N, C-alpha and C positions, 0 to 999 in steps of 0.2 A: 419404727426402729426400736430395738431392744436396748434397755438401759441396764448397765451392769453396776453393781456397787463398787465404790472405790476401795481398793485394797490398802488398808492401813494397819500398821502394827504387826504385820506378819510378812513372810516371804511369799513371792509369787510361786504357786505350785505349777510346775511345768512337766510335760512329758515329751518324749521324742518318738516319732513314728518313722521307722526305717533306721536300722543300726549299721549301715554300710559305710562306705568311704566318705560321703558328704557329712554324715552324722558326727564324725570326729570333730569337725569345725564347730558344730552346734554344742556338743558336749564341752568343748574347750571354752566357748563363750559363756556357758552356764557356770562353769567352774571359776571363771574370772570374776564373777559377781556373787560370791557365796552369801553375802549379806542381803541380797535382793531375791535370789532364785533358789528354789528347792526342787531338785530333780526327783519326781515322785515315781515315775514308771517309764518303761520303754516298750516298744512294740515292733515286731518284725515277723514276717512269715518264714524266715530262714532260722531254724532252730540253733544252728551254730553261731550265727551273728547275735541272736537274742541272748544265748547263754553267755557269750563273751561280754556283752553289755551289762547284763544283770550282775555278773560277778565283778566286773570292773567298777561299777557305780553303786553296787549294793542296793538295788531297787527291784521292784516287782516287774516281771516281764510278761508280756502277752503276745500270743500268736495272732490275735484278732483285735482290730481297732474297736469294733463294736463291744467286745467284752471289756476292754480297758475303759471305755466311756461309761459302761454300766457300773463298774466296780471302783472307780477312782474319782475323787473330788479334785478336779483340775481347773486352773485358771486359763492355761494356754497349752497348746500343743504345737511343737515345731515339726513340720513335715519334711522328712529327708528321704522320701521314696522317689522312684523315677517320676519325672514330671508328668508323664502321661496319665498317671492315676491321681494326681493332685486334685483335680476338680471334684471327683467323686468323694475323696476323703475330706476335702474342705467343706463340702455341703454337709456330710455326716457330722463332722466336728461342730460346725456352726449351729446345726439344728439341735445339738446337745447343749448348746449355750456356752461353749468353750471358745475362747479366742484362738485364731489360727495364725501361725507364722509359716509362711511358705517362701 
């Protein structure tokens, strides 16, 4: 089992994958706890949804989960994509050493 360092003295760095309808709930939850969470990046394969999220939340956007994992230092990722692709994304995220919220 992998052991992760305790996060102390800083916010939890989180990203959202999938910027559609369900993501609005996750963005809202992140905004509810600004002292605990810092939205770092978003990812979506739909450029229109991605652009809206990056402009709304003033974060970096990625069309590829793999690229986001390579370029960002994240503590957790909230998956808001269609449920059929959650397993593949969960494995990729976990293998990168990032916590998964699904």
